[in-house]
C-alpha positions as CSV (number, residue, x, y, z in Angstrom):
1,X,-18.1,-4.6,11.3
2,X,-18.4,-1.0,10.0
3,X,-17.9,0.9,13.3
4,X,-14.5,-0.9,13.7
5,X,-13.5,0.2,10.4
6,X,-14.6,3.7,11.0
7,X,-12.6,3.8,14.2
8,X,-9.7,2.4,12.1
9,X,-9.9,5.1,9.6
10,X,-10.1,7.8,11.8
11,X,-7.2,6.8,14.0
12,X,-4.9,6.5,10.9
13,X,-6.0,10.0,9.4
14,X,-5.5,11.6,12.7
15,X,-2.3,10.3,13.7
16,X,-0.9,11.4,10.2
17,X,-2.3,14.8,10.8
18,X,-0.8,15.0,14.2
19,X,2.0,13.5,13.8
20,X,3.3,15.6,10.6
21,X,1.4,19.0,11.1
22,X,3.3,20.5,13.8
23,X,6.2,21.7,11.9
24,X,6.6,19.9,8.5
25,X,3.1,19.2,7.0
26,X,3.1,22.5,4.6
27,X,6.3,21.1,3.1
28,X,5.8,17.3,3.7
29,X,6.3,15.0,1.0
30,X,4.5,11.5,1.7
31,X,3.5,10.7,-2.0
32,X,3.2,6.9,-1.5
33,X,1.5,4.2,1.0
34,X,4.2,3.7,3.7
35,X,6.0,6.7,2.3
36,X,7.9,5.2,-1.0
37,X,7.8,2.4,-3.6
38,X,9.8,0.1,-1.5
39,X,6.7,0.4,1.3
40,X,9.3,0.6,4.1
41,X,7.5,3.0,6.4
42,X,10.3,5.1,7.3
43,X,11.2,8.5,6.8
44,X,14.7,10.3,8.3
45,X,13.8,14.0,9.3
46,X,14.5,16.6,12.0
47,X,11.7,16.5,14.6
48,X,11.4,19.4,17.4
49,X,8.0,19.2,18.7
50,X,7.6,16.9,21.3
51,X,4.1,17.2,22.2
52,X,1.4,15.8,19.7
53,X,-2.0,16.9,19.8
54,X,-4.8,16.6,16.5
55,X,-5.4,19.7,14.9
56,X,-8.7,18.9,12.8
57,X,-10.7,16.0,12.5
58,X,-12.3,14.6,8.8
59,X,-15.3,12.5,9.0
60,X,-17.0,13.3,6.0
61,X,-16.3,10.0,4.3
62,X,-18.0,7.0,4.8
63,X,-16.2,4.0,6.8
64,X,-14.2,1.9,4.2
65,X,-16.1,-1.0,2.1
66,X,-13.4,-3.8,2.2
67,X,-13.0,-6.2,-0.5
68,X,-12.7,-9.2,1.5
69,X,-14.7,-10.2,4.6
70,X,-12.9,-11.3,8.1
71,X,-11.1,-14.8,8.1
72,X,-12.4,-17.5,9.6
73,X,-12.0,-18.1,13.1
74,X,-9.8,-21.0,12.8
75,X,-9.1,-23.9,10.5
76,X,-9.2,-27.7,11.7
77,X,-7.5,-28.9,8.9
78,X,-4.5,-26.4,9.7
79,X,-5.0,-26.9,13.2
80,X,-5.0,-23.1,13.7
81,X,-7.3,-21.6,16.5
82,X,-6.7,-18.2,14.9
83,X,-6.4,-16.8,11.4
84,X,-5.0,-13.6,10.4
85,X,-6.3,-11.7,7.4
86,X,-4.1,-11.9,4.2
87,X,-5.3,-9.1,2.1
88,X,-6.2,-6.3,4.1
89,X,-4.9,-3.1,2.4
90,X,-8.4,-1.6,1.8
91,X,-9.7,-1.7,5.3
92,X,-8.8,1.8,6.0
93,X,-8.4,4.9,4.0
94,X,-4.9,5.9,3.6
95,X,-3.9,9.5,3.3
96,X,-0.8,10.7,1.4
97,X,0.8,14.4,1.5
98,X,2.0,15.7,-1.8
99,X,3.0,18.7,-3.3
100,X,1.2,20.0,-7.0
101,X,3.1,21.3,-9.8
102,X,2.9,24.9,-8.1
103,X,4.5,23.5,-4.7
104,X,1.1,23.8,-2.9
105,X,0.6,21.3,-0.6
106,X,-2.5,18.6,-0.6
107,X,-4.0,15.6,1.4
108,X,-5.0,12.9,-0.7
109,X,-7.3,10.4,0.6
110,X,-8.9,7.4,-1.9
111,X,-12.3,5.9,-0.6
112,X,-13.4,2.8,-1.1
113,X,-17.0,3.8,-0.1
114,X,-17.9,6.7,-1.9
115,X,-15.6,5.9,-5.2
116,X,-13.7,9.3,-5.1
117,X,-10.3,10.6,-4.3
118,X,-10.3,13.7,-2.4
119,X,-7.9,16.5,-1.8
120,X,-8.0,18.2,1.3
121,X,-6.1,21.6,2.4
122,X,-3.9,20.5,5.5
123,X,-3.8,23.5,7.3
124,X,-8.0,23.4,7.8
125,X,-9.1,19.9,6.1
126,X,-11.1,21.9,3.7
127,X,-12.1,20.1,0.4
128,X,-10.1,21.5,-2.5
129,X,-11.7,19.4,-5.0
130,X,-13.1,15.5,-5.1
131,X,-12.9,13.4,-8.4
132,X,-15.6,10.4,-8.4
133,X,-14.8,7.1,-10.3
134,X,-17.7,4.6,-11.0
135,X,-16.5,1.9,-8.8
136,X,-14.3,1.7,-5.4
137,X,-10.8,3.1,-5.0
138,X,-8.9,0.1,-2.8
139,X,-5.3,1.6,-3.1
140,X,-3.9,4.9,-2.5
141,X,-2.5,6.6,-5.5
142,X,0.9,7.1,-6.8
143,X,2.3,10.6,-6.9
144,X,5.2,12.2,-9.3
145,X,5.8,15.5,-10.9
146,X,2.3,17.0,-9.9
147,X,0.6,13.8,-11.0
148,X,-1.9,11.4,-9.1
149,X,-2.2,7.9,-10.8
150,X,-4.6,4.9,-9.5
151,X,-6.7,2.5,-10.4
152,X,-10.4,1.1,-9.5
153,X,-12.9,-1.9,-9.2
154,X,-14.2,-0.1,-12.7
155,X,-10.9,-1.7,-14.3
156,X,-9.8,2.0,-15.2
157,X,-6.5,3.5,-14.6
158,X,-6.5,7.3,-14.4
159,X,-3.8,10.2,-14.1
160,X,-5.2,13.4,-12.4
161,X,-3.6,16.9,-12.0
162,X,-3.3,17.4,-8.1
163,X,-3.5,21.2,-8.1
164,X,-7.0,21.2,-9.1
165,X,-8.4,17.2,-9.8
166,X,-8.6,17.7,-13.4
167,X,-8.2,14.1,-15.3
168,X,-5.4,14.1,-17.5
169,X,-6.1,10.6,-19.2
170,X,-7.5,7.4,-18.5
171,X,-7.1,3.9,-19.6
172,X,-9.2,0.7,-19.7
173,X,-6.5,-2.1,-20.0
174,X,-8.1,-5.3,-19.3
175,X,-10.3,-6.7,-22.2
176,X,-13.7,-5.3,-23.0
177,X,-16.0,-7.7,-21.2
178,X,-19.6,-7.0,-19.4
179,X,-19.4,-5.8,-15.9
180,X,-20.1,-8.3,-13.0
181,X,-21.6,-7.9,-9.3
182,X,-18.6,-7.8,-6.6
183,X,-18.8,-7.0,-3.2
184,X,-22.5,-6.3,-3.7
185,X,-21.9,-3.2,-6.4
186,X,-21.3,-3.3,-10.4
187,X,-17.9,-3.3,-11.0
188,X,-15.6,-4.3,-14.0
189,X,-14.7,-8.0,-14.5
190,X,-11.1,-6.9,-14.2
191,X,-11.0,-4.8,-11.3
192,X,-7.5,-2.8,-10.5
193,X,-7.0,-4.8,-7.4
194,X,-3.2,-3.5,-7.1
195,X,-1.6,0.0,-6.4
196,X,-0.4,1.8,-9.4
197,X,3.1,2.7,-9.3
198,X,5.0,5.8,-10.9
199,X,9.2,5.3,-11.8
200,X,10.9,7.0,-14.5
201,X,8.2,8.4,-16.4
202,X,5.9,5.1,-16.5
203,X,3.0,3.9,-14.6
204,X,2.8,0.3,-13.7
205,X,-0.3,-1.6,-12.7
206,X,-2.3,-4.9,-12.5
207,X,-6.1,-5.5,-13.6
208,X,-7.8,-8.6,-13.2
209,X,-8.1,-11.0,-10.3
210,X,-9.1,-14.5,-11.7
211,X,-6.5,-15.9,-14.0
212,X,-8.7,-18.1,-15.7
213,X,-10.5,-15.0,-17.0
214,X,-7.0,-13.2,-17.7
215,X,-5.0,-11.1,-15.3
216,X,-2.9,-8.5,-17.2
217,X,0.4,-6.4,-15.6
218,X,0.8,-3.2,-17.8
219,X,3.0,-0.4,-18.5
220,X,2.0,2.6,-19.4
221,X,3.4,6.2,-20.3
222,X,2.9,8.6,-17.4
223,X,2.3,11.5,-20.3
224,X,-0.6,10.4,-21.9
225,X,-1.4,6.7,-21.0
226,X,0.0,5.0,-23.9
227,X,0.3,1.4,-23.6
228,X,4.1,0.1,-23.3
229,X,3.8,-3.0,-22.5
230,X,1.1,-5.6,-21.6
231,X,2.2,-9.5,-20.0
232,X,-0.7,-12.2,-19.1
233,X,-0.2,-13.3,-15.7
234,X,-0.9,-16.9,-14.1
235,X,-1.1,-15.6,-10.6
236,X,-4.0,-13.3,-8.6
237,X,-2.5,-10.0,-7.9
238,X,-3.2,-8.0,-4.9
239,X,-1.8,-5.4,-2.8
240,X,0.8,-2.9,-3.2
241,X,3.4,-2.8,-6.1
242,X,6.9,-2.4,-5.0
243,X,10.0,-1.5,-7.2
244,X,13.7,-0.9,-7.1
245,X,15.9,0.2,-9.9
246,X,15.4,-2.8,-12.4
247,X,12.4,-4.8,-11.1
248,X,8.8,-4.7,-10.2
249,X,7.5,-6.6,-7.2
250,X,3.8,-7.8,-7.4
251,X,1.9,-9.2,-3.9
252,X,-0.5,-11.8,-4.5
253,X,-2.6,-12.7,-1.3
254,X,-2.3,-16.1,-0.5
255,X,0.3,-17.1,-3.4
256,X,3.8,-16.1,-3.6
257,X,4.9,-12.5,-4.7
258,X,6.9,-12.4,-7.6
259,X,9.4,-10.2,-9.5
260,X,9.2,-8.9,-13.1
261,X,11.8,-6.8,-15.2
262,X,10.0,-3.1,-15.5
263,X,11.6,-2.8,-18.8
264,X,9.5,-5.4,-20.5
265,X,7.6,-7.2,-18.1
266,X,9.5,-10.8,-18.4
267,X,8.8,-12.6,-15.2
268,X,12.0,-13.3,-13.4
269,X,11.4,-15.3,-10.0
270,X,9.0,-16.0,-7.3
271,X,9.3,-14.9,-3.5
272,X,9.0,-17.4,-0.9
273,X,6.1,-16.3,1.7
274,X,3.5,-17.4,4.4
275,X,0.8,-15.7,2.4
276,X,-0.5,-12.2,2.6
277,X,-0.6,-9.0,0.5
278,X,2.1,-7.3,2.7
279,X,5.5,-6.9,1.2
280,X,8.1,-4.5,2.0
281,X,11.5,-4.0,0.4
282,X,15.0,-2.9,1.8
283,X,18.5,-3.2,0.5
284,X,19.3,-6.1,2.7
285,X,15.8,-8.2,2.2
286,X,12.6,-8.9,1.0
287,X,9.8,-8.6,3.2
288,X,6.2,-10.5,2.9
289,X,3.8,-11.9,5.2
290,X,1.5,-11.8,7.4
291,X,0.6,-15.4,6.8
292,X,-2.0,-17.1,9.1
293,X,-0.4,-16.2,12.2
294,X,1.4,-12.9,11.9
295,X,4.5,-13.9,10.7
296,X,6.8,-12.0,8.4
297,X,9.6,-13.9,6.4
298,X,12.6,-12.1,5.3
299,X,14.5,-13.1,2.0
300,X,18.0,-11.9,1.6
301,X,19.0,-11.1,-2.0
302,X,21.5,-14.3,-2.1
303,X,19.7,-16.6,-3.7
304,X,20.8,-19.6,-1.4
305,X,20.7,-17.6,1.9
306,X,18.4,-18.7,4.8
307,X,14.9,-17.5,5.1
308,X,14.5,-15.9,8.5
309,X,10.9,-15.5,10.3
310,X,10.0,-13.6,13.1
311,X,6.4,-12.2,14.7
312,X,5.3,-8.8,13.8
313,X,1.9,-7.7,12.8
314,X,3.3,-4.1,11.7
315,X,7.0,-4.0,10.6
316,X,9.1,-0.8,9.4
317,X,12.7,-0.7,8.1
318,X,15.0,2.1,7.7
319,X,18.7,3.1,8.5
320,X,19.7,-0.1,8.9
321,X,16.9,-1.0,11.5
322,X,13.6,-3.1,11.5
323,X,10.7,-2.0,14.1
324,X,8.1,-4.5,14.7
325,X,4.9,-4.3,16.6
326,X,3.1,-7.5,17.3
327,X,0.4,-6.6,19.9
328,X,2.4,-7.3,22.8
329,X,5.7,-6.0,22.1
330,X,6.9,-3.0,20.2
331,X,11.0,-3.9,19.3
332,X,14.0,-2.5,17.6
333,X,16.2,-4.9,15.4
334,X,19.5,-4.5,13.9
335,X,19.0,-5.5,10.2
336,X,22.8,-6.9,9.9
337,X,22.2,-9.1,12.7
338,X,18.7,-10.3,11.3
339,X,20.6,-10.8,7.9
340,X,23.2,-12.9,10.0
341,X,20.7,-15.3,11.5
342,X,20.4,-13.6,14.9
343,X,17.6,-12.2,16.5
344,X,19.5,-8.7,16.8
345,X,17.2,-7.1,19.2
346,X,18.3,-3.6,20.1
347,X,15.2,-2.7,22.5
348,X,11.5,-3.9,23.2
349,X,8.7,-2.8,25.5
350,X,5.6,-3.8,26.4
351,X,3.0,-2.6,23.8
352,X,-0.5,-3.2,22.3
353,X,0.2,-1.6,19.1
354,X,-0.8,-4.0,16.4
355,X,-2.8,-1.7,13.9
356,X,-0.4,1.1,12.1
357,X,3.3,2.1,12.4
358,X,5.5,4.6,10.8
359,X,8.9,5.3,12.2
360,X,10.6,8.7,11.4
361,X,13.2,11.1,13.0
362,X,16.9,11.0,13.2
């Protein structure tokens, strides 16, 4: 299994470097997983190169150690002969391309196996600095204003200066309880199993995994980590948080994702889902999945709008379009047509792609 995760990690990291380096990496900005806080996986930019070749390989980090094992092969009760993994965000290390407060570009990579956040020189892959925690880091940081914020399985949320890896502050927002054994490691009884999101001077995160033991959603000041508000949850938050202007969206793995108000953490509503920690937000709809069978559900913003569903292990959205990859086809769909209940397929081609997808260009 480890060799499989090793191949996946290398493939993603090399794809990023080969894809972005030729003209833009020294001036690039990809400060979040999937590029932005809505997790759309799309960026509009001018691309001039037509040939893509890896320029370096980074292999000093150990293969990722995911929190959850592979799912069962099937389910007699549900009459399924195949089940997709639902919480898979930490199966590969996710690189970010960011700039520090002095304008220098860094590649940041968090490791669940080596319990560290590493900054690499984008031109040479040399390590600029390494910050070590006391437990696995399972989600890529959120970056704003030269500061990287992230959580880890030790239950601590940290802020680092990207220029030199210096810790600016750290906070343990969960209850003070003894550590436990998790995934063969000593971890907090309330690990951070979501990403952190920085927005408008605030840091949002969730701590805890089991509602019966206490799970909390928190907002902190980005400057010093001071607590703004803390809300007890009755769901198990797992996955990358999303946000828009007013609301924060929290994925939960097997249960429904939900929305809260960013100003005070007040619960707003649940979002229908086939299950899974994947969530994506566009002006046209909220996307979630993959369920047991790689089905992505689409919820338009209108309260009584019809739920839509389509097959797609990988989904990217931008500029009014959706691109999907399901292991057999790579397709492009018109978002307006999909919201109207049609397939909206603009084009499709045979493709075995099903592990990672980004879309860029103009």
